[in-house]
C-alpha positions in Angstrom: -10.0 -5.1 -103.7 -12.8 -5.7 -106.1 -13.8 -9.4 -105.9 -16.1 -9.1 -108.9 -13.3 -7.7 -111.1 -10.8 -10.3 -109.8 -13.3 -13.1 -110.7 -13.8 -11.5 -114.2 -10.0 -11.4 -114.7 -9.7 -15.1 -113.7 -12.4 -16.0 -116.2 -10.4 -14.3 -119.0 -8.2 -17.5 -119.0 -10.9 -20.1 -119.3 -14.4 -21.1 -118.0 -14.2 -22.1 -114.3 -16.3 -23.4 -111.5 -17.0 -21.3 -108.4 -14.8 -23.3 -106.1 -12.0 -23.2 -108.6 -12.4 -19.4 -108.8 -12.1 -19.2 -105.0 -9.0 -21.3 -104.9 -7.3 -19.4 -107.8 -8.3 -16.0 -106.2 -6.6 -17.0 -102.9 -3.5 -18.4 -104.7 -3.1 -15.3 -106.9 -3.4 -13.0 -103.9 -0.7 -14.8 -101.9 -3.4 -16.5 -99.8 -3.5 -13.4 -97.6 -7.1 -12.5 -98.6 -9.2 -15.6 -97.8 -12.5 -15.6 -99.8 -15.7 -17.3 -98.6 -17.1 -19.6 -101.4 -20.5 -17.9 -100.7 -19.0 -14.6 -101.8 -17.9 -16.2 -105.0 -21.3 -17.6 -105.9 -23.1 -14.4 -104.9 -20.8 -12.4 -107.0 -21.1 -14.8 -109.9 -24.9 -14.6 -109.8 -24.7 -10.8 -109.9 -22.2 -10.9 -112.8 -24.6 -13.2 -114.6 -27.5 -10.9 -114.1 -25.4 -8.0 -115.4 -24.5 -10.0 -118.5 -20.7 -10.1 -117.7 -20.7 -13.9 -117.3 -22.8 -16.8 -118.3 -23.0 -20.4 -117.1 -23.1 -23.4 -119.3 -25.3 -25.4 -116.9 -27.9 -22.7 -116.4 -31.3 -24.1 -115.6 -30.2 -27.6 -114.4 -30.6 -28.4 -110.8 -28.0 -30.3 -108.7 -25.1 -29.7 -111.1 -22.2 -27.5 -110.6 -22.2 -24.5 -112.9 -19.2 -23.6 -114.9 -18.9 -19.9 -115.7 -17.4 -18.2 -118.7 -16.8 -14.5 -119.5 -19.0 -12.7 -122.0 -17.8 -10.1 -124.4 -19.3 -7.5 -122.1 -17.5 -9.0 -119.2 -14.2 -8.9 -121.1 -14.7 -5.2 -121.8 -15.5 -4.6 -118.1 -12.3 -6.3 -116.8 -10.1 -4.5 -119.4 -11.7 -1.2 -118.3 -11.1 -2.0 -114.6 -7.5 -2.9 -115.2 -6.8 0.4 -117.0 -8.7 2.7 -114.6 -6.7 4.1 -111.7 -8.3 3.8 -108.3 -10.4 6.8 -107.1 -8.2 9.3 -105.3 -11.0 10.7 -103.3 -10.8 11.8 -99.7 -8.5 9.8 -97.4 -10.1 6.7 -95.9 -11.1 6.8 -92.2 -8.1 5.6 -90.3 -8.7 4.3 -86.8 -5.1 5.0 -85.7 -5.3 8.7 -86.8 -8.7 9.1 -85.0 -7.3 7.4 -81.9 -4.3 9.8 -81.7 -6.6 12.8 -82.4 -8.9 11.8 -79.5 -6.0 10.9 -77.2 -4.4 14.4 -77.7 -7.4 16.0 -76.1 -7.8 13.7 -73.1 -6.3 14.8 -69.8 -3.6 12.6 -68.3 -3.1 10.5 -71.5 0.5 10.0 -72.6 0.1 10.2 -76.4 3.8 9.4 -76.8 3.2 6.1 -75.0 0.3 5.3 -77.2 2.4 6.1 -80.3 5.1 3.8 -79.1 2.7 0.9 -78.4 1.4 1.2 -81.9 4.9 1.5 -83.4 5.9 -1.8 -81.6 2.8 -3.6 -82.9 3.4 -2.4 -86.5 7.1 -3.4 -86.4 6.0 -6.9 -85.2 3.7 -7.1 -88.2 6.5 -6.0 -90.5 8.8 -8.7 -89.0 6.1 -11.3 -89.6 5.7 -10.3 -93.3 9.5 -10.2 -93.7 9.7 -13.8 -92.5 6.8 -14.7 -94.8 8.8 -13.2 -97.7 12.0 -14.9 -96.7 10.2 -18.3 -96.5 8.4 -17.9 -99.9 9.7 -19.5 -103.0 11.2 -16.9 -105.4 8.8 -18.1 -108.2 5.8 -17.0 -106.1 5.7 -13.5 -107.6 2.1 -13.0 -106.5 2.9 -13.5 -102.8 6.0 -11.3 -103.2 3.9 -8.5 -104.6 1.4 -8.8 -101.8 4.0 -8.9 -99.1 5.9 -6.0 -100.5 2.7 -3.9 -100.7 1.9 -4.7 -97.1 5.5 -3.9 -95.9 5.4 -0.6 -97.7 2.0 0.2 -96.2 3.2 -0.7 -92.7 6.4 1.3 -93.2 4.3 4.3 -94.1 2.4 3.9 -90.8 5.6 3.8 -88.9 6.8 6.9 -90.7 3.5 8.6 -89.8 3.9 7.6 -86.1 7.5 9.0 -86.1 6.3 12.3 -87.7 3.4 12.6 -85.3 5.8 12.0 -82.4 8.1 14.7 -83.6 5.3 17.1 -84.3 3.9 16.6 -80.8 7.3 17.0 -79.2 7.8 20.3 -81.1 4.6 21.6 -79.7 5.1 20.3 -76.1 6.3 23.8 -75.0 3.4 25.6 -76.4 0.3 26.4 -74.3 -2.4 23.7 -74.7 -4.7 26.1 -76.6 -2.0 26.7 -79.3 -2.0 23.1 -80.5 -5.7 23.1 -81.1 -6.3 26.7 -82.3 -7.7 27.2 -85.7 -5.4 28.8 -88.3 -5.9 32.5 -88.7 -6.7 34.1 -92.0 -3.5 36.0 -92.9 -4.8 37.2 -96.2 -4.7 41.0 -96.8 -7.9 43.0 -96.1 -9.8 44.1 -99.1 
């Protein structure tokens, strides 16, 4: 998540102090993404240098600065909200890498590794399900965050299941067949 853009979005409502921005950020993200107040002030300083925000107490020592959005900052936040995230290459996933490595190690039961990870992911899903059940229905922000995490974790479980099935279907093939590079079956020219 872009902290800088979230701060800009919070400032569209009204001028705010750094600590207030931190508290509102955490409240709006369902308190699942704690934010260090130092991150807030560092981000605000950068946004001020870029001309996206300005403080009304600039230049006075010992006072808490209140920040407000500039017209340039407002354009930036509206552009961010309307721009889909980059659909570049898939992120590096430690679990995928772990399974890839484990498949090539002698005497490693990959199925057992998959099952251990599946158990852990399901425990996390149960934790989020309880969090969702305990939340007040009016806390839409928390509901959105919990739903997103449950869907993400469900996708991981589905990948683990798919991987388990794929490995089981190749269990009868020679070891070289599971790692062989695909052959070029295009016609000769």
